[in-house]
N, CA, C and O atoms as a MOPAC input file, in Angstrom:
PM7 MOZYME 1SCF
protein

 N      0.90700 1    -1.09900 1     0.07500 1
 C      0.10800 1    -0.18700 1     0.06500 1
 C      0.79400 1     1.42200 1     0.00200 1
 O      1.75000 1     1.65100 1     0.74200 1
 N      0.41000 1     2.22100 1    -0.66100 1
 C      1.08000 1     3.31400 1    -0.90300 1
 C      0.98700 1     4.51400 1     0.34800 1
 O     -0.15500 1     4.95400 1     0.48300 1
 N      1.85800 1     5.01000 1     1.13000 1
 C      1.71700 1     5.98200 1     2.25400 1
 C      1.62600 1     7.59200 1     1.38100 1
 O      2.56100 1     8.10300 1     0.76500 1
 N      0.48400 1     8.06500 1     1.51900 1
 C      0.17900 1     9.17400 1     0.79700 1
 C      0.98200 1    10.29900 1     1.40600 1
 O      1.59300 1    11.14900 1     0.75800 1
 N      0.91000 1    10.20400 1     2.82100 1
 C      1.62200 1    11.29800 1     3.29300 1
 C      3.07600 1    11.54000 1     2.88100 1
 O      3.47500 1    12.70400 1     2.90900 1
 N      3.83400 1    10.65600 1     2.53600 1
 C      5.27900 1    10.75200 1     1.98400 1
 C      5.35200 1    11.10600 1     0.54200 1
 O      6.43700 1    11.18200 1    -0.03500 1
 N      4.32900 1    11.30300 1     0.01000 1
 C      4.33100 1    11.62300 1    -1.43000 1
 C      4.76700 1    13.14800 1    -1.47000 1
 O      4.52600 1    13.96500 1    -0.58100 1
 N      5.52600 1    13.42000 1    -2.78700 1
 C      6.23800 1    14.55300 1    -2.69900 1
 C      5.31000 1    15.86000 1    -2.91700 1
 O      5.76100 1    16.96700 1    -2.62300 1
 N      3.89300 1    15.69700 1    -3.48100 1
 C      3.28600 1    16.72300 1    -3.53100 1
 C      2.30900 1    16.93500 1    -2.34000 1
 O      1.39100 1    17.74000 1    -2.49300 1
 N      2.44800 1    16.25500 1    -1.14500 1
 C      1.73600 1    16.53500 1    -0.20100 1
 C      2.54400 1    17.56600 1     0.91500 1
 O      3.62500 1    17.27500 1     1.42500 1
 N      1.79600 1    18.81300 1     1.17800 1
 C      2.69400 1    19.58400 1     1.99000 1
 C      2.97100 1    19.02000 1     3.57800 1
 O      2.23600 1    18.23700 1     4.17900 1
 N      4.00700 1    19.52200 1     4.00200 1
 C      4.38800 1    19.11600 1     5.68500 1
 C      3.11700 1    19.45200 1     6.67000 1
 O      2.64300 1    20.57100 1     6.86800 1
 N      2.71600 1    18.30400 1     7.19300 1
 C      1.55400 1    18.36000 1     8.42700 1
 C      2.22500 1    18.14800 1     9.66800 1
 O      2.95800 1    17.18000 1     9.87200 1
 N      2.01300 1    18.93200 1    10.39400 1
 C      2.51600 1    18.77400 1    11.93500 1
 C      1.51400 1    18.99800 1    12.96100 1
 O      0.68800 1    19.82300 1    12.57300 1
 N      1.29400 1    18.57000 1    14.10800 1
 C      0.86400 1    19.02000 1    15.14800 1
 C      1.20800 1    20.03400 1    15.84600 1
 O      2.37200 1    20.01200 1    16.24700 1
 N      0.32200 1    21.27800 1    16.23600 1
 C      0.91200 1    22.07500 1    16.88300 1
 C      0.93700 1    22.14200 1    18.31000 1
 O     -0.15400 1    21.89100 1    18.82200 1
 N      1.79700 1    22.38900 1    19.04000 1
 C      2.03400 1    22.31600 1    20.55200 1
 C      1.08300 1    23.44800 1    21.04800 1
 O      0.62200 1    24.32200 1    20.31400 1
 N      0.84800 1    23.32500 1    22.37000 1
 C     -0.11000 1    24.37300 1    22.99600 1
 C      0.73600 1    25.62200 1    23.05400 1
 O      0.05400 1    26.60900 1    22.77500 1
 N      1.90000 1    25.88400 1    23.30400 1
 C      2.27900 1    27.34600 1    23.47600 1
 C      2.20600 1    27.99100 1    21.83700 1
 O      1.95200 1    29.18600 1    21.68800 1
 N      2.41500 1    27.22500 1    20.82300 1
 C      2.56900 1    27.82900 1    19.62400 1
 C      0.96400 1    27.99300 1    19.13800 1
 O      0.64500 1    28.96200 1    18.44900 1
 N      0.04400 1    27.04800 1    19.51800 1
 C     -1.21900 1    27.36800 1    19.46900 1
 C     -1.95300 1    28.58900 1    19.89100 1
 O     -2.77100 1    29.28800 1    19.29300 1
 N     -1.34400 1    28.67000 1    21.30700 1
 C     -1.82700 1    30.12000 1    21.94900 1
 C     -1.28900 1    31.30300 1    21.31600 1
 O     -1.99000 1    32.31400 1    21.29600 1
 N     -0.34900 1    31.30900 1    20.89100 1
 C      0.00700 1    32.62600 1    19.85400 1
 C     -0.48000 1    32.85000 1    18.75600 1
 O     -0.63300 1    33.97800 1    18.28700 1
 N     -0.84500 1    31.58400 1    18.10600 1
 C     -1.56000 1    31.70100 1    16.71500 1
 C     -2.96300 1    32.07200 1    16.88100 1
 O     -3.42200 1    32.77100 1    15.97700 1
 N     -3.92000 1    31.68100 1    18.06300 1
 C     -4.95900 1    32.25000 1    18.25400 1
 C     -4.94700 1    33.39400 1    18.90800 1
 O     -5.96000 1    34.07800 1    18.76300 1
 N     -3.97100 1    33.88600 1    19.69900 1
 C     -3.88700 1    35.23900 1    20.02300 1
 C     -3.70100 1    36.26700 1    18.85500 1
 O     -4.38300 1    37.29100 1    18.82000 1
 N     -2.88800 1    36.01300 1    18.02700 1
 C     -2.46700 1    36.65700 1    16.72700 1
 C     -3.75200 1    37.17400 1    15.94900 1
 O     -3.87700 1    38.28800 1    15.43900 1
 N     -4.64300 1    36.18600 1    15.96000 1
 C     -5.78000 1    36.23700 1    15.09600 1
 C     -7.14200 1    36.58400 1    15.89500 1
 O     -8.27000 1    36.83600 1    15.47200 1
 N     -6.67400 1    36.51000 1    17.06900 1
 C     -8.16900 1    36.69400 1    17.85400 1
 C     -9.19800 1    35.75000 1    17.51400 1
 O    -10.13300 1    36.12900 1    16.81000 1
 N     -9.14200 1    34.63400 1    17.90500 1
 C     -9.71800 1    33.35000 1    17.44400 1
 C     -9.77700 1    32.32100 1    18.44700 1
 O     -8.87700 1    32.28800 1    19.28700 1
 N    -10.69700 1    31.48600 1    18.48000 1
 C    -10.64400 1    30.15900 1    19.13500 1
 C    -10.33100 1    29.31800 1    18.26200 1
 O    -10.39800 1    29.65700 1    17.08000 1
 N     -9.90100 1    27.97600 1    18.62500 1
 C     -9.45400 1    27.21400 1    17.67400 1
 C    -10.71000 1    26.41600 1    16.96600 1
 O    -10.55100 1    25.82300 1    15.89900 1
 N    -11.87200 1    26.45100 1    17.60200 1
 C    -13.05200 1    26.16000 1    16.97700 1
 C    -13.29100 1    27.02800 1    15.56600 1
 O    -13.92100 1    26.60300 1    14.59700 1
 N    -12.72700 1    28.17600 1    15.65100 1
 C    -12.91700 1    29.13400 1    14.50100 1
 C    -12.09000 1    28.54500 1    13.26500 1
 O    -12.44900 1    28.67600 1    12.09500 1
 N    -11.23500 1    28.05400 1    13.57400 1
 C    -10.18900 1    27.23400 1    12.28800 1
 C    -10.97600 1    26.60400 1    11.16800 1
 O    -12.18000 1    26.42300 1    11.35000 1
 N    -10.50000 1    26.30200 1    10.19500 1
 C    -11.22400 1    25.45900 1     8.99600 1
 C    -10.68400 1    24.03600 1     9.52400 1
 O     -9.63500 1    23.85000 1    10.14200 1
 N    -11.62500 1    23.08700 1     9.14700 1
 C    -11.73400 1    21.60000 1     9.62200 1
 C    -10.93900 1    20.74800 1     8.73900 1
 O    -10.97100 1    20.97200 1     7.52900 1
 N    -10.19300 1    19.74900 1     9.23200 1
 C    -10.08100 1    18.72400 1     8.47600 1
 C    -10.04600 1    17.24400 1     9.07300 1
 O     -9.41400 1    16.97200 1    10.09400 1
 N    -10.68500 1    16.43900 1     8.43900 1
 C    -10.94200 1    15.23200 1     8.97300 1
 C     -9.99400 1    14.44300 1     9.40200 1
 O     -8.93100 1    14.43600 1     8.78100 1
 N    -10.17100 1    13.55900 1    10.61600 1
 C     -9.10300 1    12.93200 1    11.31000 1
 C     -8.70700 1    11.54100 1    10.18300 1
 O     -7.74200 1    10.79700 1    10.35400 1
 N     -9.72100 1    11.43000 1     9.01800 1
 C     -9.48600 1    10.31000 1     8.39400 1
 C     -8.57700 1    10.60500 1     6.93800 1
 O     -8.33800 1     9.79900 1     6.03900 1
 N     -8.16100 1    12.06700 1     7.04700 1
 C     -7.24500 1    12.42300 1     6.07300 1
 C     -5.92300 1    11.93000 1     6.07400 1
 O     -5.09700 1    12.11500 1     6.96800 1
 N     -5.72600 1    11.15000 1     4.79700 1
 C     -4.65400 1    10.53400 1     4.71500 1
 C     -3.11700 1    11.21800 1     4.93000 1
 O     -2.12900 1    10.58400 1     5.29900 1
 N     -3.14700 1    12.39700 1     4.67000 1
 C     -2.11800 1    13.31500 1     4.89300 1
 C     -1.72300 1    13.58400 1     6.66300 1
 O     -0.63500 1    13.94100 1     7.11500 1
 N     -2.74800 1    13.33700 1     7.28200 1
 C     -2.48700 1    13.78100 1     8.84800 1
 C     -1.36400 1    12.69100 1     9.49300 1
 O     -1.25100 1    11.54700 1     9.05300 1
 N     -0.63600 1    13.17400 1    10.49500 1
 C      0.34600 1    12.41300 1    11.29700 1
 C     -0.56700 1    11.34100 1    11.76500 1
 O     -1.78500 1    11.51500 1    11.79000 1
 N      0.02600 1    10.18900 1    12.15100 1
 C     -0.80100 1     9.01300 1    12.72500 1
 C     -1.41700 1     9.22100 1    14.07000 1
 O     -2.47700 1     8.71700 1    14.44100 1
 N     -0.54200 1    10.12100 1    14.85500 1
 C     -0.76100 1    10.26600 1    16.36000 1
 C     -1.91900 1    11.58600 1    16.22700 1
 O     -2.13400 1    12.09700 1    17.32600 1
 N     -2.55100 1    12.10200 1    15.28600 1
 C     -3.26600 1    13.23300 1    15.46600 1
 C     -4.66800 1    12.99000 1    15.70600 1
 O     -5.26200 1    12.31800 1    14.86200 1
 N     -5.36700 1    13.46400 1    16.81400 1
 C     -6.40100 1    13.23800 1    17.52200 1
 C     -7.64900 1    14.55500 1    17.34900 1
 O     -7.34500 1    15.74700 1    17.30400 1
 N     -8.90000 1    14.08900 1    17.27800 1
 C     -9.86300 1    15.28700 1    17.39800 1
 C     -9.56300 1    16.44500 1    18.26200 1
 O     -9.23900 1    16.29500 1    19.44000 1
 N     -9.65200 1    17.44100 1    17.77100 1
 C     -9.34800 1    18.48800 1    18.60800 1
 C     -7.94300 1    19.07900 1    18.74900 1
 O     -7.65800 1    19.99800 1    19.51700 1
 N     -7.07100 1    18.43300 1    17.90000 1
 C     -5.57700 1    19.03100 1    17.80300 1
 C     -5.73100 1    19.84900 1    16.77100 1
 O     -6.81500 1    19.80400 1    16.19100 1
 N     -4.81200 1    20.68000 1    16.34900 1
 C     -4.52200 1    21.49300 1    15.44200 1
 C     -3.35400 1    21.30000 1    14.64200 1
 O     -2.30800 1    20.79800 1    15.05300 1
 N     -3.57700 1    21.73100 1    13.44100 1
 C     -2.35700 1    20.68200 1    12.46000 1
 C     -1.82700 1    22.14600 1    11.56300 1
 O     -2.61600 1    22.82200 1    10.90300 1
 N     -0.59200 1    22.40600 1    11.67500 1
 C      0.08800 1    23.12600 1    10.92000 1
 C      0.46600 1    22.62500 1     9.37700 1
 O      1.33800 1    21.76000 1     9.28900 1
 N     -0.03700 1    23.03800 1     8.37400 1
 C      0.24400 1    22.74200 1     7.03400 1
 C      1.13700 1    23.80600 1     6.44100 1
 O      0.71200 1    24.94400 1     6.24600 1
 N      2.33400 1    23.45300 1     6.16300 1
 C      3.32600 1    24.26300 1     5.14800 1
 C      3.20800 1    23.99000 1     3.85400 1
 O      3.44900 1    22.85200 1     3.45200 1
 N      2.83000 1    24.96600 1     3.02300 1
 C      2.82500 1    24.55400 1     1.34300 1
 C      3.95800 1    25.64700 1     0.82600 1
 O      4.25400 1    26.74400 1     1.29900 1
 N      4.41100 1    25.03100 1    -0.17000 1
 C      5.22600 1    26.13800 1    -1.34800 1
 C      4.12500 1    27.11600 1    -1.91800 1
 O      2.91100 1    26.98500 1    -2.07000 1
 N      4.89300 1    28.01300 1    -2.14400 1
 C      3.77400 1    29.36700 1    -2.75000 1
 C      4.49800 1    29.99300 1    -3.72400 1
 O      5.72000 1    30.13000 1    -3.66400 1
 N      3.73400 1    30.42200 1    -4.71500 1
 C      4.34200 1    31.24400 1    -5.94400 1
 C      4.59600 1    32.74600 1    -5.59700 1
 O      5.39100 1    33.44500 1    -6.22500 1
 N      3.81100 1    33.19900 1    -4.48400 1
 C      3.89400 1    34.60400 1    -4.38500 1
 C      4.59100 1    34.82600 1    -2.92800 1
 O      4.82600 1    35.98800 1    -2.59800 1
 N      4.89900 1    33.86700 1    -2.12700 1
 C      5.83500 1    34.11900 1    -0.81400 1
 C      6.67900 1    32.80600 1    -1.07100 1
 O      6.38800 1    32.17800 1    -2.08900 1
 N      7.66900 1    32.33000 1    -0.28100 1
 C      8.48500 1    31.32600 1    -0.14100 1
 C      7.51600 1    30.16600 1     0.48300 1
 O      7.52500 1    29.06800 1    -0.07400 1
 N      6.78400 1    30.35100 1     1.48200 1
 C      5.82300 1    29.30600 1     1.68000 1
 C      4.79800 1    29.81200 1     2.52300 1
 O      4.94000 1    30.79200 1     3.25500 1
 N      3.68500 1    29.08400 1     2.40500 1
 C      2.28600 1    29.63200 1     2.97500 1
 C      1.99100 1    28.71900 1     4.18600 1
 O      2.09100 1    27.50700 1     3.99900 1
 N      1.64800 1    29.16100 1     5.37500 1
 C      1.40800 1    28.40400 1     6.30100 1
 C     -0.21200 1    28.43800 1     7.03700 1
 O     -0.63500 1    29.41300 1     7.65700 1
 N     -0.87900 1    27.33600 1     6.84500 1
 C     -2.02200 1    27.32500 1     7.29200 1
 C     -2.46100 1    26.51400 1     8.45800 1
 O     -1.68600 1    25.59100 1     8.70900 1
 N     -3.41300 1    26.60200 1     9.17400 1
 C     -4.03400 1    25.70000 1    10.13600 1
 C     -5.46800 1    25.12200 1    10.21000 1
 O     -6.46700 1    25.73800 1     9.84000 1
 N     -5.46000 1    23.81200 1    10.75400 1
 C     -6.62200 1    23.09000 1    10.62600 1
 C     -7.14100 1    22.29100 1    11.82200 1
 O     -6.35700 1    21.49800 1    12.34300 1
 N     -8.15800 1    22.39200 1    12.22500 1
 C     -8.48300 1    22.00600 1    13.64600 1
 C     -9.23700 1    20.38100 1    13.02100 1
 O    -10.07100 1    20.38500 1    12.11600 1
 N     -8.77600 1    19.16200 1    13.66700 1
 C     -8.81800 1    17.91000 1    13.40200 1
 C    -10.25100 1    17.71500 1    14.06300 1
 O    -10.45700 1    17.97000 1    15.24900 1
 N    -11.27700 1    17.21400 1    13.14000 1
 C    -12.49900 1    16.75600 1    13.63000 1
 C    -12.82800 1    15.00600 1    13.35200 1
 O    -12.15200 1    14.34400 1    12.56600 1
 N    -13.71900 1    14.56700 1    13.97000 1
 C    -13.99600 1    13.10900 1    13.77600 1
 C    -14.26100 1    13.13800 1    12.23700 1
 O    -14.54000 1    12.09900 1    11.63800 1

């Protein structure tokens, strides 16, 4: 079986630790539930991601070197 998360076209997905999450939420003045959602069944997620975790996704970008987005893991 192919491990989709290791494909070169899949951007880096990492679980955000609580300190970094607090900074991000404060910067945008939001709660974690305001973030866009990503399903726990998404094959790109780290194996240890659980519902309620926030995922940091780093993508290549044409206009900036890289684009960083955050997603809340849901069932």
